N, C-alpha and C positions, 0 to 999 in steps of 0.2 A: 533592460538589453541588454546582448554583449555588439558592438558596434563591428557591423558587416566588416569594416580593414580586420577586424581580430577573426575572426569564423574563416577571412578565405586563407587563411597562417598555418591552417591546418593544427596537426592532434597537441601543442604547448601552449595555444592564444588560452585554449578554457583555462578559470582560475577558481579558485576556491570562492563564492559568495556569489558568481555568474549568476545571470538572471536569462536565462534557454528558453524559450517555446517547444517542446517533440509532442510527437508521434507515441504512443505506448503502444508497441505491437502484440510483447504479451509478458505469462507469466513468471513470475521467480522463484525462488523457495525464501524463506523470511516473509514476505507478505508484501515483498520486493518485486516492478515491474523492470521489463525491458523493454529500452528503447536504444535511439544509434545516433552517435551526431558524431561530425568531423570524423566517419572512420572509427573511434570508441563507440566499447559500449557504453550506456547510462543504465545503472541498477539505480530505478527511479524507484521511490519510500510515495505510496500515496495512490491515491488515483484506482484507477480501471482499465483491463487493456482495451487499446482501442476509446483513447480518448484522448483531444489535443490535450495540454495541456502548459502551461509557465511552472517552471522550477526552479528551484537556486540549488546551486552546487556544491556541493556536501564536504568532498572528495572528490583529489585528480590521481590517476599512477597512468605507467602513462599505456596499458592499455583496458582504461573503463575510469568510469567515472560516479560515483555518489549521487544524489540527487532528494528537491525535498520537493513536491511536491505544494504548488502558494495556490492555486489555481486550474482547476477546468474549466476551462475555456469552450468546452467544444463534447460533451458526452457521450461515451461510447453506446454502439444499439443491447450492449446486454448489463448496461450500470440499472440499476433498477434501485427502489426505494426505500432503505432500512426498516426496518421497523421499530426492530431496538436501535432508539436516543440513544445507548451510545454505545452504539457499531462502528468499530474501527479503533473503541478506547480502553477498555474491561480487556481488551486481548484470547475473548473466548471465542471472538464470532467476527472479527479480522476478511472476513472474504461476505458479507450481507447485500453491500451494495452491490454484489455479480447477482445474476441471475443465477437460478436453481443450476439448469441444466450443465449450463458453464460450470462451473465451481465443475461438480461431478466430469469438463474434460479436462480442465484442468491440474486435477489431481489425478486422472490415468498424467497427464500430459511429462507430471514429473516422477508418479513412475519411470516413464519412456523412457527420459532422461537420466536419470540415475543409472536402471541399468547400461545405455548406451555410454556415458562420461565416470562412471565413477564407476560400471561394471564392467567396463567392455567391449560387453552385451550387445547388439548390432540386428535388426532382427527378430526381437523377442512376441512373438502377442503378449500384446494383454490387454485384457478380458475394460466392456469400458469397466467405467468402475457405477455399483453399484450405493443409487441411492436411498434414502428417507422418507416412508410416507409422510410423518410425521417430520421436517425441512425445521422449525420451532422447537425452539427452548428445548432440547438435548443436551444442548450441549452444560457441561462442567466443571466451564473453565476462567477464572480471571484478575490481571491485572492490570493495577491499581496503584499510581504511586504515591505517598503520601512523605505531608514534614508536621515540622512542628508549630510550621506559621501563620497563622494565624490570618485567615484575607479580607477582607473587606467586602461589602458587595460592593464596592466603587474599584477598590482593586479587580474584582473579578470581573464586573464590568471588559472595565479599558487591559484584559488583556495580559494584568500582571502576573500570570500564577504560571507561564511557559506554556507548552504542548500541556494538549486539550483543552484551552483557557474554560472553555466556554461551558466543559462540566466542571468544575471543578464546586467543589461541597462535598456535602450530601448529596442522598438519588438512592431510589427508591426501585430497590431489584425485581425484576421478569422469575412467572411461579419457582420457574424448577432452585432461582433462590429467596425462598419463602418465606425470609425477611427482612427490615428493612439495614440497609449494613454501612 
């Protein structure tokens, strides 16, 4: 964790590799979340809005930092158990850990934010996002990284294959993807 002495000095005190405890306030674009620390905006990869998390700083700039979630300390009230064991790894359903109604609310807020920040249109009424009657198995996107190095079971169990280590190796696709990949 960041020593209290450095935290008190302000914005320049944070550096890459520092570990912090943050409260994720809201959803941002690209599946990231927003938190605030030392007067800076923190864009956090991982977690769910409302989570209290331990993060590692990966990038620092004058007005913001970027960080990755290391651990969820206290889960958000909108956090749910994903039905797919590859959720968050394959790229097709990044928000499966978020209650479906909250997902719809975040999508609506993304539209409002884009209209205001990018388009300069404030106060445009945006209707609620329409949900699907079937909230699972309709997505059609999978993104996995592959490499030529074969890993032993021991290497995979020890986490030697990088991000998503526990998901390394072959997997069986859900009904939307009818064959084993």
